[in-house]
N, C-alpha and C positions, 0 to 999 in steps of 0.2 A: 339508391341515396335513402340515411337514415333520416327521417322526419322526425322531429321533436316538439309534441304538443304538449302547453302549460309551462314550458321552461323559459325562465324570463332571460333577457340579456345577463349575461355574467361577468364579474369583475373579475379579472385577473383570476382565472381559475387555475386552481392545482389540480391533478387528478390525483388520489390518494388512495393504493389497492390492496387489499389482501386476500389469501386462499385458506382454506382451512386444507391438512392432507401435508405432502410430504412436509414441504418449504413452511410449516407453521409449527414449529414445537412448542409444546405447552400452552399450543392454543393462545401464544403471546399475539400475533402476528391480525389475526382475526378479531381478538379480545380489544385489537386499540384502535381500531378503526368501526368496531361496534360502538369506542366509548364516544368514538367525536359525534357518530352519527345520535347516540341518546342526548349528548348534551350538549349541542346544538340541533336538534329536533329535524335534523331531515328528512325531507319529500322524497319517497322511492317515485320515478320517474321513466322507469322500464326494466325488462328484466329478461334473460337470455331464453330463449327456447329448450327451455331440457330437454326436448330429445335429441336436439341436434349433438349435445356435449356429453350428457352422461350416462354410463352405466349403471343402470338402476338396478343391478345387481347387487353394484359396488357400493353405491350410494341409494339406500330406497327413498321412494316416498315415506307419508307420514298419514297417518287418518288420524280426523279428529273431528266433533260434535260441536256446532254453532248453533246454540238452540234445538238441539233434539235433530240439527241435519248434517250429516254425515261428510266432513269435504276433506278432498289430499293437498296437501302441500308439496310438490314436486322440487326436488334439489333442483338450485340454481345459481346464478350471478346475479343479481339488483344492483342500479347504482341508482343512487340519492345524489341529491343537494343541499348545503350548507353555507346559509353565507355570516362568515364572521366580520362581527361591526368590530367597531374604533373607528379611529382617528383615518385610517387606511381601510375600509372595510375591504374583502375580498372574498369570493367563491370559491368553497372546496367541492367537487366529482368526487363521493366520497362508492368503490367499488369495493362490493366485499360478498366470497362465493366461496367454492368449493373449486379445486385441482381438477380441471374438465378431465374425463374419461380419454377422452377421442378429438379429433380434429379440431389443435394446437392450434392452426395457422390459423383459420376462420375464426377462431375463439379470438386470436388476438387482433384478427381483422376486424372484425364485429367494436370491441372493446378501442380500436385507434380510429373505426369511425364515428364514434360517439366524442372520442379527444378530437376531432376533427370540428364535428358541427358546432361543437360549446365554445372553439374557444381556446383549447385550453394552453395555457403554456410551459406546464413541467407535468413530467408523473411521477410519481414518487410511488414504488413498489414495497411495502414492508414485508420481512419476512422473520423468522425464524429458525436455528438451528441447532444439535446438541455437540456442545461442546466440552473441553476439560475446563470448564468453569468453575471455580467455588463458589457455593451460593449464599457463603458472606460477604464477598466483596461486590463494588461495582459492577454491574449488567455490561459488558463490552457490547458495544455498536457499533459498529462499521457501515462505513458510506461506502458505496462504489456505484463507476460509471463503467461501461463503454465509448464513450466521449474524451479524449484524451480533454481539448479546450473546457469542456464542462470539469471537468476534475480539476484540470488546474483556477478554475474560476470556483467555483463551490467547496475548494481542501476537501476533493476526495479523491478516493484511490481508485483506477485504472484495472478495472479488473482485469487478470489474467489466467484466470482459473481454465483447465480442460480436464472434461468429465462429466459424469452425467448430472445431467439438469431438469429441474419445476420448470412450472408453470410462471414461476418470475422471472427466472434468468429467460426462457423467451419471450415474455413481453418485452423487459424492456431490453432485448435485443430487435425483438419489432420494430420497436419504437424506433430504437437506434436509426435504422435502418429507415425510419419512415420519414425520418428527420425532426422529430419530435425528442426534446431534448426527455432524459430519462433518467434516476438514477435508485440505485435498491438499497433500502437500510435491513442489517441482517444483526439482530440479540443473539449473543450465544447464553443460551440456558444450557444446565447444568447435567449433563448426562444421565446419573445417579438420582436426580430427582423430575421425573421429563413429564410426569402425569399432568393435565394444564386441572384446574387455569396455574399461570402463572405474574402474579400479577406486578413482580418488581421486573420480569422483563420487559411488560408491556410498557408500563411508567418508564422503563429506560428508552423504550421506541419514540415516548411522546415526547418525551423531553429532547430528544434528536431528531424529530421532526420537526418541532418546535424553535430547533436554534437555524436547519434548513430555511422553513419559510417562512420564516418570521413572523411567525402569528402567536400569540399567547393561548394556549389551552386550560383550559376549565379541567384542572384534575379530581375531583370532586372527592370522594373516600378512597381515591386507588392509592395514593401515598400511604394510607394507614390499611388498605390493604395486602398493600409490601411490606411492611412492618408484621402485619401477622402469620403471614407466609415465610417468611424465612426465621419468625421465633419458632412454629411448627414444624419446618424443616432443622432448625438446632436439635429440637427434643427427637427426633426422630433418628438423628447421625450419630445423639447423645445414647441410645441402645442402643450399641451397636459398635464395640469398638474397634473394628476392624474397618468400617465406613469413617468412623471419627479421625481415622488416625490416615485415611486415603483423602479426607478432608484436608486434613494440616496438610499435606506434603503438597497437595494443587495450593494452598494459600501461601507457601513457601516460594512454591515457582510460579507462583503469579506476582508473590510482590518483588521476587529478584529482576523478573522480565520487568516489570515496568516504574524502577526504582528511578531510571534516568526521566521517566515521563510525571515525576509527582510535582511540578511546578510548572508555568508555564500556560500553553493556549487550554488545557485542562480546565484548571484553579481558574484562570479568564473566563470561561465560557461560562462553570458554574457560578463566579459572581455576578457576571450579568445575569441570565438568568434569575440568581436572586433578588438582584434591583428590578426587575419585569415583575416579578409577582408581588414585592415588596409596593410599589409606588403606581402597580396596575398601569403600567406605560405598553407600550405595545400594541398592535391589533391584534381585540378579539378578547374576549374574555374568556383419528382413529387409525390405525397401524404407523407402519413407523414414519422417522424423520431423519431428514438432510442430516449429516453429520459432517465436519471440517472436512471427512475424504471420501465425502457423494453415499457415506452405506448408510444403510439406515443403524438403529439400534433398541436396544430395548432396555430401560428407566432399571435401576437396579433396586430403588425403592419401592420397589412395586413387590406386593405378594404376588405365588401364583402356587399351581396344585404339586409342585415338587420345592416348595420354601423359595426363601426371599435369596434372588439372588446375589451373589457378593460383588464388591467390584475388583477390579484388578489389584495386583500388590503395590503399595507404593514403590517408585523407582526408587534405588537404591542412592546415596547420600552423592556419592561418587558422578554420578549419572543426572542430577537434577537440571545443572547450570544447562547442557545440553538439550535433555528432555524440555523444559525450558523453553529454550529459544525456538526449538522445532517448532512445539505447541504457537508459540507464537506468529511464527509463519506462516500457519497452516491457518490459524486463525482467520490470517489478512485474506489468503487466499481463500481458503475456506469459507470464508463467510459468501465470496463472490458465487460462491459452490454452491450450494444449497443456490442460490439465489441465481445462479447458474442454474 
């Protein structure tokens, strides 16, 4: 039994989790939870025992000085709680840590123990994967679940992915088997510029989370950071004609695939978000990464001793349509992939 001291009775609590590592391309997901914790001044109430779940040769502790006294910070997963004010206040339980090195089932059981004791009504796990998406277009964010009823009720995709998985997928399945509603939100990060941070992907995850749980999330300087990030990547791509050509091919494939969806629900959702923000309504004020096919990937714009790695050649014009359709299908299943 988990005993919680100093935690008040929570109001309609939702657990939001993210883990550094394979499921966190560009640090987009962990940065999103860190943003929530910072903006709402979260109070840490629990930390998992690092010795139980982490290989310290993989995730090393750090030493630091506090008034001349040496102290050690161990890699772990911490839980904090924040209260979102407004007409209908609610609480968020934030889970932020590193993908564990071992004992994943025990790790998930501990997280579920906290969720049970706190009366959590929904678990939302954030993730980010590397994909064939251009940095110049809106970041695709997929919402997936293993629960058919929840998928229908919340307008989500029911995951059909089979293949390698990370802690995001394991935690989601653990929640499903325990009868706790669980959703994964996945942002697709351009594989040719995967080094962190990626504020544009973080912003996209927060916008999707805002829609999902019906809270207004203060974004602070994140929109400006996202614009600056895109300008910076534009400049990097412009310096290499082969990269620029590749980005253009991704843009054409993306625009062709999404043309039928240029109107409808996506536009309506953006307009509703705009109205919420304008009126101030609504509650509240290392290593490789998962890809759409479950493999690891290396960023193309990262320098290395052998020189800059080049992207693959753009697809031939007569194959673009088929490639675009395949990429779109992979993104839907693959987003559950990494998640899973």
